[in-house]
C-alpha positions as semicolon CSV with decimal commas, in nm:
position;residue;x (nm);y (nm);z (nm)
1;X;10,468;13,633;11,082
2;X;10,446;13,967;11,170
3;X;10,805;14,069;11,241
4;X;10,812;13,883;10,846
5;X;10,542;14,104;10,740
6;X;10,705;14,449;10,878
7;X;11,093;14,343;10,683
8;X;10,882;14,301;10,401
9;X;10,763;14,622;10,405
10;X;11,086;14,823;10,482
11;X;11,162;15,051;10,171
12;X;11,530;14,953;10,232
13;X;11,441;14,570;10,155
14;X;11,203;14,694;9,909
15;X;11,442;14,927;9,686
16;X;11,698;14,603;9,683
17;X;11,400;14,364;9,578
18;X;11,363;14,666;9,275
19;X;11,722;14,624;9,180
20;X;11,751;14,283;9,178
21;X;11,437;14,246;8,989
22;X;11,469;14,521;8,744
23;X;11,850;14,372;8,662
24;X;11,669;13,995;8,668
25;X;11,442;14,140;8,398
26;X;11,713;14,288;8,147
27;X;11,904;13,988;8,186
28;X;11,604;13,777;8,123
29;X;11,503;13,998;7,791
30;X;11,884;13,929;7,693
31;X;11,845;13,580;7,747
32;X;11,553;13,568;7,528
33;X;11,746;13,722;7,241
34;X;11,790;13,488;6,986
35;X;11,433;13,371;7,052
36;X;11,295;13,722;6,997
37;X;11,509;13,787;6,693
38;X;11,314;13,496;6,455
39;X;10,958;13,623;6,649
40;X;10,721;13,831;6,444
41;X;10,615;14,135;6,605
42;X;10,275;14,056;6,700
43;X;10,427;13,761;6,881
44;X;10,683;13,956;7,084
45;X;10,519;14,063;7,419
46;X;10,407;13,701;7,498
47;X;10,760;13,513;7,429
48;X;10,948;13,602;7,698
49;X;10,725;13,496;7,978
50;X;10,960;13,541;8,277
51;X;11,129;13,866;8,200
52;X;10,758;14,014;8,171
53;X;10,678;13,842;8,487
54;X;10,972;13,951;8,664
55;X;10,865;14,344;8,482
56;X;10,528;14,307;8,674
57;X;10,670;14,263;8,986
58;X;10,936;14,508;8,926
59;X;10,611;14,810;8,864
60;X;10,469;14,661;9,148
61;X;10,756;14,740;9,354
62;X;10,823;15,084;9,227
63;X;10,446;15,163;9,342
64;X;10,511;15,094;9,659
65;X;10,819;15,294;9,657
66;X;10,603;15,571;9,530
67;X;10,327;15,455;9,821
68;X;10,074;15,386;9,533
69;X;9,920;15,028;9,532
70;X;9,848;14,911;9,144
71;X;9,600;14,636;9,154
72;X;9,640;14,514;8,790
73;X;10,007;14,497;8,818
74;X;9,976;14,307;9,103
75;X;9,730;14,073;8,964
76;X;9,955;13,995;8,626
77;X;10,246;13,978;8,866
78;X;10,138;13,723;9,138
79;X;9,987;13,529;8,850
80;X;10,308;13,518;8,629
81;X;10,570;13,511;8,895
82;X;10,395;13,168;9,010
83;X;10,322;13,046;8,708
84;X;10,698;13,100;8,530
85;X;10,874;13,041;8,837
86;X;10,717;12,701;8,867
87;X;10,746;12,615;8,507
88;X;11,142;12,715;8,510
89;X;11,213;12,439;8,793
90;X;10,989;12,183;8,624
91;X;11,136;12,172;8,290
92;X;11,479;12,219;8,410
93;X;11,407;11,899;8,681
94;X;11,288;11,744;8,339
95;X;11,574;11,821;8,116
96;X;11,778;11,665;8,402
97;X;11,571;11,324;8,375
98;X;11,600;11,315;8,008
99;X;11,931;11,401;7,963
100;X;12,113;11,303;8,311
101;X;12,270;11,628;8,311
102;X;12,201;12,013;8,379
103;X;12,458;12,284;8,348
104;X;12,531;12,495;8,637
105;X;12,315;12,762;8,493
106;X;11,994;12,522;8,462
107;X;12,068;12,514;8,871
108;X;12,059;12,889;8,880
109;X;11,756;12,949;8,673
110;X;11,556;12,668;8,919
111;X;11,685;12,881;9,220
112;X;11,593;13,221;9,053
113;X;11,282;13,102;8,947
114;X;11,169;12,969;9,262
115;X;11,228;13,275;9,432
116;X;11,018;13,463;9,171
117;X;10,751;13,191;9,273
118;X;10,796;13,306;9,660
119;X;10,837;13,664;9,632
120;X;10,491;13,667;9,456
121;X;10,317;13,540;9,741
122;X;10,493;13,664;10,016
123;X;10,397;14,010;9,933
124;X;10,036;13,880;9,885
125;X;9,905;14,041;10,222
126;X;10,011;14,415;10,078
127;X;9,823;14,394;9,735
128;X;9,477;14,559;9,670
129;X;9,353;14,320;9,388
130;X;8,997;14,378;9,256
131;X;8,779;14,107;9,086
132;X;8,844;14,238;8,704
133;X;9,211;14,261;8,800
134;X;9,236;13,899;8,851
135;X;9,018;13,865;8,545
136;X;9,230;14,037;8,286
137;X;9,582;13,879;8,487
138;X;9,368;13,513;8,402
139;X;9,294;13,659;8,029
140;X;9,665;13,737;7,977
141;X;9,805;13,397;8,139
142;X;9,549;13,150;7,960
143;X;9,567;13,358;7,613
144;X;9,979;13,302;7,638
145;X;9,935;12,951;7,657
146;X;9,781;12,943;7,264
147;X;10,052;13,195;7,146
148;X;10,297;12,944;7,291
149;X;10,094;12,569;7,213
150;X;9,903;12,738;6,919
151;X;10,106;12,929;6,744
152;X;10,449;12,745;6,880
153;X;10,622;13,056;7,040
154;X;10,710;12,804;7,379
155;X;11,073;12,912;7,514
156;X;11,281;12,647;7,385
157;X;11,410;12,371;7,519
158;X;11,540;12,132;7,292
159;X;11,607;11,844;7,474
160;X;11,215;11,850;7,554
161;X;11,080;11,863;7,155
162;X;10,917;11,538;7,237
163;X;10,736;11,632;7,526
164;X;10,554;11,958;7,392
165;X;10,171;11,846;7,401
166;X;10,258;11,688;7,768
167;X;10,427;12,033;7,843
168;X;10,148;12,230;7,680
169;X;9,936;12,043;7,876
170;X;10,095;12,042;8,226
171;X;10,154;12,474;8,170
172;X;9,774;12,543;8,108
173;X;9,656;12,332;8,454
174;X;9,938;12,540;8,613
175;X;9,807;12,831;8,459
176;X;9,482;12,758;8,647
177;X;9,615;12,683;8,965
178;X;9,829;13,005;8,970
179;X;9,509;13,197;8,908
180;X;9,318;12,990;9,165
181;X;9,585;13,061;9,422
182;X;9,629;13,435;9,333
183;X;9,237;13,424;9,391
184;X;9,249;13,229;9,707
185;X;9,553;13,471;9,875
186;X;9,427;13,850;9,740
187;X;9,037;13,836;9,630
188;X;8,898;13,581;9,843
189;X;8,734;13,775;10,158
190;X;8,998;13,791;10,409
191;X;8,918;13,960;10,749
192;X;9,259;14,138;10,782
193;X;9,505;14,320;10,502
194;X;9,853;14,386;10,601
195;X;9,873;14,812;10,545
196;X;10,210;14,867;10,377
197;X;10,301;15,216;10,519
198;X;10,392;15,283;10,863
199;X;10,092;15,529;10,975
200;X;9,850;15,362;10,859
201;X;9,939;15,034;11,073
202;X;9,818;14,959;11,432
203;X;10,019;14,811;11,750
């Protein structure tokens, strides 16, 4: 495990992940383009869920590269990366179950979103998240449920229109799980926080 932490803290790894997440974020916003074009301006920040989650993590990585630790963005990143990473995997599996078919793009989305969820958790030992950071991230995540499933701004999955109530219910509890996991691995009292920068490490 210690070797993994050293690898994650390597500047080349951080830079590579920054570039990958930046490209993925740009692509994600482009993917949401048609839906954003017909969305009222006040809902725009809450529609492109996955790209915004990867944007949060891109900012976190930029902070690490600049030797900064931005707790609020770390909290937003870990909660939303896990939530929307797992959500996209489940929605694509549900699409496969309902239709009996999933195009290659669906499998690509499953792999990339699972990677989102994993990377957010892998970097948790480096986060410096305070309780108010997590409270703000929790408010963002739960408020997003209201925007999506009360105001109808959820991501468009045409094959799943008949299951919107069930999907909304599932997404709410996924938010709760994401918030709890973020608290458990970052805010909960722990004896050791892995330092990101070499001069701060011992041994």
